[in-house]
N, C-alpha and C positions, 0 to 999 in steps of 0.2 A: 816388756821383756824384747827383747833381739829376738830375730830368728834361725840365728843359731843355736842359740835356746831352746828355744820351741821342740824346733828338730834333733835336741838334744836332750830333748824329757821325752820325745814321741821314740825315740830308738830305745830308751829306755825302759819306759812303759812296754812297747813291743818285746825285748828283747827279757826282760824279769818274767814277763808273764810264759815266753816260751821255754823257762829256764826252769819255773817253778812249774808246768803243767808235767814238760817231761821229768825230774825228775823224781815228781811226787806219784808217777804213773799215772802219767793222765793222757793216755798219747791223741783221743780224740780230742781237747780243748790245745793240746799241741799242734795234730792237724790244722787246727783252727788259726794259727798263725801266719800258715804258710801260704805265700801266693801261689795260686791255683797252675802259674807255670814257674815254681820255681828254678832254680841249678841248684843240683844238689850233689857237692861233690864232694863224696866217701873214700876219701885216701886216692890214689891211683895206683892202681894194678900195676906188678912188677912178674913179671910171668917166672914162677921156678921160686920164690923168694914169700910172697905176698896177699898170693892168690889163692891161697888156705880160706882166707878172709871175703868168704860167699858173697856177703852182702856190699864189697867196698866196689866203686868206681860213680859213673858221674852221673847221673840221674836226671830226667825234662816233667817238671809237673808233681802235682803232691800226692796223684797213686803209685807215682813211680818211687818218691820218696819214704811214702807209709811201705813199700813191699821192700825196698834196703830194712828198714827197721824190723820187718816183719822176716825174715832173713835172719838180723841179727837173733831178734829176742826169741826163737828156733833154733838156736846154735849157743846163745847163752846166756846165761840165767842170774838177771845181775844180784847181784847183794847188794851194792851202797853206790849209787853217785847221786854226789851233790855239787851245787857250783860252786866255788873257792873263792871266784875272783871273776869279774864279769866289768870291762870296761867299754867307755861310750867314744868315740867323734864321730858326730853328723850322722851321718846315715848308718856307717860303720860302728858293730860291737862286734867282742870276743869273752867269752865267757874260758874261763877255766875249769875245767871238771873234774873232778878229784872218781872214778869206779875201781870196785872191785870189783869181779864176773867169776863165773864157774862156767868153762865148757863142757855143754850137757853130756856130748860122747866120751869125753875121754875124763871130767868127774877132775879136772886142774882149775887151779885160781887164778887167776890174773888179776893183776892190779895196776891200771895208770893210769898217768891225768892227761886229758888234752884238751885241745883248742878246738869251739867251735866260731868259725869266724860268718857272721851274717850282715849282708845288706838288707835293710830295711825303709820301703819305699810306699806310702798310702797304708802305712799301721803293720805290712804285712812283711815276711824275709822272703824278696825274692832270690837270692843268694844265700848257699850256707853250704861251706867249707867246715873239711876236721884235716887235723894237723896233731899227731902223734906219732911214738917212738910205736911201731907195732908188732917190737920184737916180744916182747910178753906173752902177748894175743898169738902170736906166732907160735912160740911153744908150747905154750895150754893148748891151742887146737891140736897140735902134732903129740901130745901124752906126756910133754917135755917137765920138769919141778919146774916151779917160778918162786 
C-alpha cells in the first residue's frame, strides 16, 4: 500500500469519526478528534453583517473551539445535522453538512448546507474552517422568516 493511500485512509478515518460524533450529538467524542492547539476558523466576522452570530471567529486551541460550540448551541437548537458528502485528499478532508436549526431567542428556523474543511495530522484535526452562506442564519437571528 502506498503512503498516499495510507494518509487518505487515516484522514478519512479521523474525519468520519469527527462527523459521526458531531452529527450524533456526542460532543465529548468529537472534541477528542481535535488537536490541543487546533486553529479553529468559524467564518470571518463582518461588523454590521454577520456579527449577530456570536460564535463565529478564529479561535486557537480545543477549549476555545469548544467554547464556540457552546455559544452556538446556547443560541440555536439543532434539529437536523447530517453529513451528506465527504471528500478526502491527503491530509485534507471536506464534509458537506445539512443542518436545520431553530434560534432559541426568536423561534425562527433556518436551514443551511455548510462545508467543514479539516486538516488532519497524526490522527488529530489541526485546522478546522467552515464555509456557508450565513444569510438564513442571520435572518433567523434577527427574527425574520426563513
